[in-house]
BAVEX-414250 format. One record per residue (C-alpha): chain; x, y, z; residue number from 1; residue in three letters. Coordinates in Angstrom, 1 decimal, decimal comma. Example, Ala and Ser with C-alpha at 12.3 -4.5 7.8 and 13.67 -1.06 7.14 Angstrom:
cadena A&c1 12,3&c2 -4,5&c3 7,8&num 1&residuo ALA
cadena A&c1 13,7&c2 -1,1&c3 7,1&num 2&residuo SER
***
This chain:
cadena A&c1 0,0&c2 0,0&c3 0,0&num 1&residuo MET
cadena A&c1 1,3&c2 3,4&c3 -1,0&num 2&residuo ASP
cadena A&c1 0,3&c2 6,7&c3 0,7&num 3&residuo ILE
cadena A&c1 0,3&c2 9,9&c3 -1,3&num 4&residuo ARG
cadena A&c1 -1,2&c2 13,4&c3 -1,3&num 5&residuo ASP
cadena A&c1 -4,6&c2 13,6&c3 -2,9&num 6&residuo ALA
cadena A&c1 -5,1&c2 15,5&c3 -6,1&num 7&residuo VAL
cadena A&c1 -8,2&c2 17,0&c3 -7,6&num 8&residuo GLU
cadena A&c1 -8,6&c2 14,1&c3 -10,0&num 9&residuo ALA
cadena A&c1 -9,1&c2 11,9&c3 -6,9&num 10&residuo ASP
cadena A&c1 -12,4&c2 13,6&c3 -6,0&num 11&residuo ALA
cadena A&c1 -14,6&c2 11,1&c3 -7,9&num 12&residuo ASP
cadena A&c1 -13,2&c2 8,1&c3 -6,0&num 13&residuo ARG
cadena A&c1 -13,4&c2 10,0&c3 -2,7&num 14&residuo LEU
cadena A&c1 -17,0&c2 10,8&c3 -3,4&num 15&residuo ALA
cadena A&c1 -17,7&c2 7,1&c3 -4,0&num 16&residuo GLU
cadena A&c1 -16,1&c2 6,2&c3 -0,7&num 17&residuo LEU
cadena A&c1 -18,1&c2 8,7&c3 1,3&num 18&residuo THR
cadena A&c1 -21,4&c2 9,1&c3 -0,6&num 19&residuo GLY
cadena A&c1 -20,6&c2 12,8&c3 -0,8&num 20&residuo SER
cadena A&c1 -20,9&c2 15,0&c3 -3,9&num 21&residuo PRO
cadena A&c1 -17,8&c2 15,3&c3 -6,1&num 22&residuo GLN
cadena A&c1 -17,6&c2 19,0&c3 -5,7&num 23&residuo ASP
cadena A&c1 -17,5&c2 18,6&c3 -1,9&num 24&residuo VAL
cadena A&c1 -14,6&c2 16,2&c3 -2,2&num 25&residuo MET
cadena A&c1 -12,9&c2 18,5&c3 -4,6&num 26&residuo ARG
cadena A&c1 -13,1&c2 21,3&c3 -2,1&num 27&residuo ASN
cadena A&c1 -11,8&c2 19,0&c3 0,6&num 28&residuo LEU
cadena A&c1 -8,7&c2 18,3&c3 -1,4&num 29&residuo VAL
cadena A&c1 -8,1&c2 22,0&c3 -1,8&num 30&residuo HIS
cadena A&c1 -9,0&c2 23,1&c3 1,8&num 31&residuo ASP
cadena A&c1 -7,4&c2 20,3&c3 3,9&num 32&residuo ARG
cadena A&c1 -4,5&c2 18,0&c3 4,0&num 33&residuo THR
cadena A&c1 -5,7&c2 14,8&c3 2,3&num 34&residuo VAL
cadena A&c1 -3,7&c2 11,7&c3 2,0&num 35&residuo ARG
cadena A&c1 -4,9&c2 8,6&c3 0,0&num 36&residuo VAL
cadena A&c1 -3,9&c2 5,0&c3 0,3&num 37&residuo ALA
cadena A&c1 -3,5&c2 3,3&c3 -3,0&num 38&residuo THR
cadena A&c1 -3,1&c2 -0,4&c3 -4,0&num 39&residuo ASP
cadena A&c1 -2,0&c2 -0,9&c3 -7,6&num 40&residuo GLU
cadena A&c1 -3,1&c2 2,7&c3 -8,3&num 41&residuo GLU
cadena A&c1 -6,6&c2 2,2&c3 -7,0&num 42&residuo ALA
cadena A&c1 -7,6&c2 4,4&c3 -4,0&num 43&residuo ILE
cadena A&c1 -8,5&c2 2,2&c3 -1,1&num 44&residuo GLN
cadena A&c1 -9,2&c2 5,0&c3 1,5&num 45&residuo GLY
cadena A&c1 -8,2&c2 8,4&c3 2,6&num 46&residuo PHE
cadena A&c1 -7,7&c2 10,7&c3 5,6&num 47&residuo VAL
cadena A&c1 -8,2&c2 14,4&c3 5,8&num 48&residuo SER
cadena A&c1 -7,0&c2 16,7&c3 8,5&num 49&residuo TYR
cadena A&c1 -6,1&c2 20,2&c3 9,3&num 50&residuo ASP
cadena A&c1 -4,1&c2 21,9&c3 12,0&num 51&residuo ALA
cadena A&c1 -5,5&c2 24,7&c3 14,2&num 52&residuo ARG
cadena A&c1 -3,9&c2 26,2&c3 17,2&num 53&residuo GLU
cadena A&c1 -2,2&c2 23,3&c3 18,9&num 54&residuo GLU
cadena A&c1 -4,3&c2 20,4&c3 17,6&num 55&residuo THR
cadena A&c1 -4,5&c2 18,4&c3 14,4&num 56&residuo VAL
cadena A&c1 -8,1&c2 17,7&c3 13,7&num 57&residuo HIS
cadena A&c1 -8,9&c2 14,5&c3 11,6&num 58&residuo VAL
cadena A&c1 -12,0&c2 15,4&c3 9,6&num 59&residuo THR
cadena A&c1 -12,5&c2 12,2&c3 7,7&num 60&residuo GLN
cadena A&c1 -11,1&c2 8,7&c3 7,7&num 61&residuo LEU
cadena A&c1 -12,3&c2 6,1&c3 5,2&num 62&residuo GLU
cadena A&c1 -11,2&c2 2,6&c3 4,2&num 63&residuo GLY
cadena A&c1 -11,0&c2 -0,9&c3 5,5&num 64&residuo THR
cadena A&c1 -9,5&c2 -1,5&c3 9,0&num 65&residuo GLU
cadena A&c1 -5,9&c2 -2,0&c3 7,7&num 66&residuo ASP
cadena A&c1 -6,2&c2 1,1&c3 5,5&num 67&residuo VAL
cadena A&c1 -7,6&c2 3,2&c3 8,3&num 68&residuo ARG
cadena A&c1 -4,9&c2 2,1&c3 10,7&num 69&residuo ASP
cadena A&c1 -2,2&c2 3,0&c3 8,2&num 70&residuo ARG
cadena A&c1 -3,8&c2 6,3&c3 7,2&num 71&residuo LEU
cadena A&c1 -4,2&c2 7,4&c3 10,8&num 72&residuo LEU
cadena A&c1 -0,4&c2 7,3&c3 11,1&num 73&residuo GLU
cadena A&c1 -0,2&c2 10,4&c3 8,7&num 74&residuo GLU
cadena A&c1 -1,8&c2 13,0&c3 11,0&num 75&residuo PRO
cadena A&c1 -0,1&c2 11,4&c3 14,0&num 76&residuo ILE
cadena A&c1 3,3&c2 11,8&c3 12,4&num 77&residuo ARG
cadena A&c1 2,6&c2 15,4&c3 11,4&num 78&residuo PHE
cadena A&c1 1,3&c2 16,3&c3 14,9&num 79&residuo ALA
cadena A&c1 4,3&c2 14,6&c3 16,5&num 80&residuo ASP
cadena A&c1 6,8&c2 16,5&c3 14,4&num 81&residuo SER
cadena A&c1 5,0&c2 19,8&c3 15,4&num 82&residuo GLU
cadena A&c1 4,5&c2 18,9&c3 19,1&num 83&residuo GLY
cadena A&c1 0,7&c2 19,0&c3 18,6&num 84&residuo MET
cadena A&c1 -2,2&c2 16,8&c3 19,9&num 85&residuo ALA
cadena A&c1 -4,5&c2 15,0&c3 17,5&num 86&residuo VAL
cadena A&c1 -8,3&c2 14,8&c3 17,8&num 87&residuo GLU
cadena A&c1 -10,8&c2 12,7&c3 15,9&num 88&residuo VAL
cadena A&c1 -14,5&c2 12,8&c3 16,1&num 89&residuo LEU
cadena A&c1 -16,1&c2 9,4&c3 15,6&num 90&residuo VAL
cadena A&c1 -19,8&c2 8,8&c3 15,0&num 91&residuo PRO
cadena A&c1 -21,1&c2 6,6&c3 17,8&num 92&residuo GLU
cadena A&c1 -22,1&c2 3,9&c3 15,3&num 93&residuo ASP
cadena A&c1 -18,7&c2 3,6&c3 13,6&num 94&residuo GLU
cadena A&c1 -17,1&c2 0,9&c3 15,6&num 95&residuo GLY
cadena A&c1 -14,3&c2 0,3&c3 13,0&num 96&residuo GLY
cadena A&c1 -13,1&c2 3,9&c3 13,2&num 97&residuo THR
cadena A&c1 -13,3&c2 3,8&c3 17,0&num 98&residuo ARG
cadena A&c1 -11,2&c2 0,7&c3 17,1&num 99&residuo GLU
cadena A&c1 -8,6&c2 2,2&c3 14,7&num 100&residuo SER
cadena A&c1 -8,4&c2 5,3&c3 17,0&num 101&residuo ALA
cadena A&c1 -8,1&c2 3,3&c3 20,1&num 102&residuo GLU
cadena A&c1 -5,5&c2 0,9&c3 18,7&num 103&residuo SER
cadena A&c1 -3,4&c2 4,0&c3 17,7&num 104&residuo ALA
cadena A&c1 -3,4&c2 5,2&c3 21,3&num 105&residuo GLY
cadena A&c1 -6,3&c2 7,7&c3 21,2&num 106&residuo PHE
cadena A&c1 -8,3&c2 8,1&c3 24,4&num 107&residuo GLU
cadena A&c1 -11,9&c2 8,9&c3 24,6&num 108&residuo ARG
cadena A&c1 -12,3&c2 12,4&c3 26,0&num 109&residuo THR
cadena A&c1 -16,1&c2 12,9&c3 25,9&num 110&residuo GLY
cadena A&c1 -18,9&c2 13,6&c3 23,6&num 111&residuo SER
cadena A&c1 -18,5&c2 15,5&c3 20,4&num 112&residuo GLY
cadena A&c1 -20,9&c2 17,6&c3 18,4&num 113&residuo PRO
cadena A&c1 -23,9&c2 16,1&c3 16,6&num 114&residuo THR
cadena A&c1 -23,6&c2 15,9&c3 12,8&num 115&residuo PHE
cadena A&c1 -26,8&c2 15,4&c3 10,7&num 116&residuo GLU
cadena A&c1 -28,5&c2 14,0&c3 13,8&num 117&residuo GLY
cadena A&c1 -25,6&c2 11,6&c3 14,5&num 118&residuo GLN
cadena A&c1 -23,9&c2 11,9&c3 17,9&num 119&residuo PRO
cadena A&c1 -20,1&c2 11,7&c3 17,9&num 120&residuo THR
cadena A&c1 -17,4&c2 10,8&c3 20,5&num 121&residuo VAL
cadena A&c1 -14,2&c2 12,8&c3 20,8&num 122&residuo ARG
cadena A&c1 -10,9&c2 11,0&c3 20,9&num 123&residuo TYR
cadena A&c1 -7,6&c2 12,6&c3 21,6&num 124&residuo ARG
cadena A&c1 -3,9&c2 11,7&c3 21,4&num 125&residuo LEU
cadena A&c1 -1,6&c2 14,0&c3 23,2&num 126&residuo ASP
cadena A&c1 2,0&c2 14,5&c3 22,2&num 127&residuo PRO
cadena A&c1 4,5&c2 12,1&c3 23,8&num 128&residuo SER
***
């Protein structure tokens, strides 16, 4: 599996993975750091994140368990190099994403905001 920066041409596949409109994914590629996992050139998943103040915020994480685990290393590595914490909001019903966060060392820190009627849980990984 290779990890690379997303480009605008990836928006179609990112839209497939999320069920979001292509223009939303195109904007995501322009507005955030987006890394994609590829296997023989096919995109298998992606992570998007941005840094504000002293925290890196993971905004989306898509893919199978192995892909999510590998992609989550990207914002963690960036945060570690900058001495920042990492936070991820996980919808309550996304057990796979929760497991990926917990296996990467994130700790549950409380409830997050509700998105489209879906409650979220906040996970945080503080710098070592």
